[in-house]
N, C-alpha and C positions, 0 to 999 in steps of 0.2 A: 718456107719450112717451118722456121721459129714462132711463125704464127699459129699454126697447125699444132706444133708440141705443146704452146701454151695453153690453145683452146682445149686440148685432150687433156693436159694437167688439171685444168679447170672441172672435168667432169668427176675426178677422184674425190673423194672426201677427205677434210683434212686429217682425221684421225689417221687414214690410210698413210700419208705422210709421215707421221710421227711413227708408226710402227714398224717400217721400211727403214727409217732412220735407225732407229733402235736395233734392229737385224742386223743391217751394216756395220753399225758401231762394235757391236758383240762378236762378228765376223773376224772384223779387223782385230779387236783385241786377243782373238785367238791365233791369228797368223802371227800379231806381233811375240807371241810367247817364244817363237821358234829363234825371235832375233834377240832375247834376252841373253842367250848364253855367248852368243858372238860378241854383242855389242851393250849388253846392258841396258836398262830400261832407259834413261836418259839420253842417251845416243840415239836409241830407237827413237825416240820423238823428236829428237831434231831431223833426223833424215825422212822421216814419216810427213812432219811440218812443211819441210823445205820441198817436197814432192807435192805435196798438196797445194803448197801457193804456186809453182809455178804451173799446175794445172789449172788454177782458177783464175790465174792472170792470162794464162792463154785462152781460154775459153769467154772470160766475162770481159778483158781488155779495160779497168775501169780508169774513167779520167778523173784526175784531180782540180783542174782548170774549172772554175765558177762554182767549185763547190763550197756549201757554207762551212765555215770554220767549226762549228758544232759537229756537223756530220763527220768531219775528220778526225776531230777529238774523240767521237764516238767509236769509231772505226779503229782508232789505236788503241783505247782503253778495251774493247774486245779483243784486240790482238794481244795484249798483257794477259788478259783474263784467260784467254784459249792456252795461253803456254803455260801459266800456273795450273790450270786444270790438267792438263796432260803430263807436265812432271810431276806433282803432288800425286796423281792417282797412280800413276807407273812406279812411282817411290813406293808406292803403299803396298802394290802388288808383291813387290818383293819380300814385305814382310808379313802379310796377313792373307790366307785364300780370297780368292774372288768373288765368292758370295758374300763374305763378310764386307769386303771393300765396297760392293756395289750397293750392299744395305745402307752403310754409315754413308756413303756418298749421297745417297738419295733423299737425305736430310734436307740439304738444298731445295731440290724442287718442291718437294714435300712441303717445306716451309712456303715457298710462294702461292703453292695451292690454297694453305691453309689461312696464309695473313689476307690473300687477295680474293677470297671467297666473298661473294653477296647474297647467296643465296644458302638458307639452312639445310637443302641438299647437297650443296658443294660439301658443307663440311663433314656431314656424315659420310661422302664418299672418301673424304680427305682420311678421315679416321678409319674406315674399313681398310684404305691401301695402306696405312701405317702399321694396321694388324697385322697384316700379311706380309709386310717388310720384316717383322718381329718374327713372325714364324719362320720366315725363310733364313734368317740370321742365327746362328748358333750360338748366338749371345753369353749362354751359360759356360761357355768354354774359356780358356785361356787366350786373350787378344794380344798382341805385342801392342804396348801403349805407342812406340812412335807409328808404326802402321795405321792404327786408330786414328791419331792425330794427323797424319798425312791424307787420309780417306776422308776426314771431316773436312778437311781444309778444302779439299778437291770438290766436297759438296756445296759450300760457299763459293767457289770459284763458278761451279756449274749454275747454281743460281743467278750470280751476276752476269755470266753470260746468256742466261735465257732474258733475263730484262734487256740486256743491251743488243741482243738479236732482234728482240722486237722493235727497237728504236730503230736501229739500222735499216731492218726490213721493209718499214714504214716509210723511211727517207731517201734511201738509196734504192733503185730499181733494179730487178735481177738480183746477180751474186755480186755485183762490182761490190759492196761491201764487205762481203766474205772474203773476196779478193784480197783486199787492202788488209783487213784484218789477220787473214792467214800469212799474209807477208810479214808484219810486224811479228807475229808470233815466231815465224821462221829465224827473224833475225834475233829474237830474243834467245832462243834454244840454240843458235848457230854453232857458242863456244862448246857445246859438249858433242857435237858432230864433228868439229874439227879434231876433238881430242880423240876420237875412234877413227881419224884417217888410218891409222896403221891397219886396223881389223879390215875396214872395207878393201884396202889395198890388197888384202892376203886372200880375200874372197868376195871378188866382186859381184856374187850372186846375190850378196844381202842388199845390193842397190835394189835388185829387181824385187824384192820380196818389201823390202822399205816402200817400194811404189804401190805395191797392191795394198798394205797397209795403208799408206796416206790417202788411198781412194777409198777404203772402205771405211776407214776411221775418222776421216775428216771432211774430204769432197763430198761424197753421198750423203751422209748424216747432215752435216750442217746446211746443206744447200735443201734438203728436205724440210729442215726445222726451220729455215727461213720462210720456206712457201706457206709452211703450216701456220706460222705465228703471223702471217699476213691476214690468216681468214678465221682465227680462234683467239680468244682472250687469253692472256697468260697464263692465269690461275687454270685455266682449263687444260692448257698444253701441259702444265704442271702436275696434273692429277695423271692424264695419259701418259707421262713418263714414268708413271709408278708399276707398268709394264717392264721396266729396265731390269730388274732383279729377276723375273720369270724367264724373260727372254735370254737372260745371260744363262740361265741354268738349262733351258732346251737347247741352245747353241752348245754348252758345254757337252751335253746327252750326246749331241749329232756329231760333233766334231773331236771333242775331246773323250769319248766316251765315258764321262760322268754320269753315273746311275743317280735316279730322282727317286727319293724315298716317299713317305706318307706325309712327314713334314713340308716338303718342298712343293709336293702337289696339292697339299691343301693351300699353301701360300698362293700358288699361282691361283688358285679357284678366288680368294679374296682379291688380288690385285685384279684379275682380269671383273670380276663384279664391280668393283671400285670404277675402272675405266671405262665399261660399258655405263654404268649411272652417271658418271661427269658426262659423258658424251650425249647421253640421250636428254639431259637435263639442258644440257647447253642449246641442243635443237629445240627444244620446247622454247626455251627463253628467246631464242633469234625469232621462232615463228610469233609469239606473241607481240615481240618489238615490231615486228612487221604489220 
């Protein structure tokens, strides 16, 4: 059955993994908002990460024996990076709107896309994606400086996680590396969860919600991203991630009832064009290499 599942997964294009991962992550962020009032963002991160780690450990059962030290250190680094990414981004959401936070955070993967590009067309798609993100963000308004700084910090963690995930995805088969990394992240964020023990005891339903957030925000997207990173270059992956602000806007419309204006629709058009162009360029490059 596992072999059949892997064979079926191999039929899907890498871009589909990336898009599905982003949709799942944005759904998780929407659900997480319901936990903020009861737990706060940091405790929400702790609970979601703990549940994600438990699920990944149960599914992949990673083995430490015989694993090179470099692989274990990479998993440790990814775990700390994932913890920093979640904590800084959720803290930013307390101070600035989701659209602004996503736009500022995307500076990380966009930087990877531009720095790692080897074709002129890749640079063009990167510039086009950046223009779309700038249109999406109401940068002309007043943005809380601390919130903006936290979102940019999350972007730096995001960029690091992309590079580390690519390294681990090539070295450790399946999701074993991700399971190890998520366990490290759960340990790092554990103090915030313990501090919210009273709120959890008062309303055990938050545990079920946190489980859903963990699956949507961590288990599903990170697993899909690892699979994608095994099959496409890191800089193309970064360009495809330019869809994230647009997907966040669409999920906000469907789940949270946030209306889209012409500015947001125009931004979606720009980032979709950039992502499609990046994918087509990569496909032509692979075809020529073959």
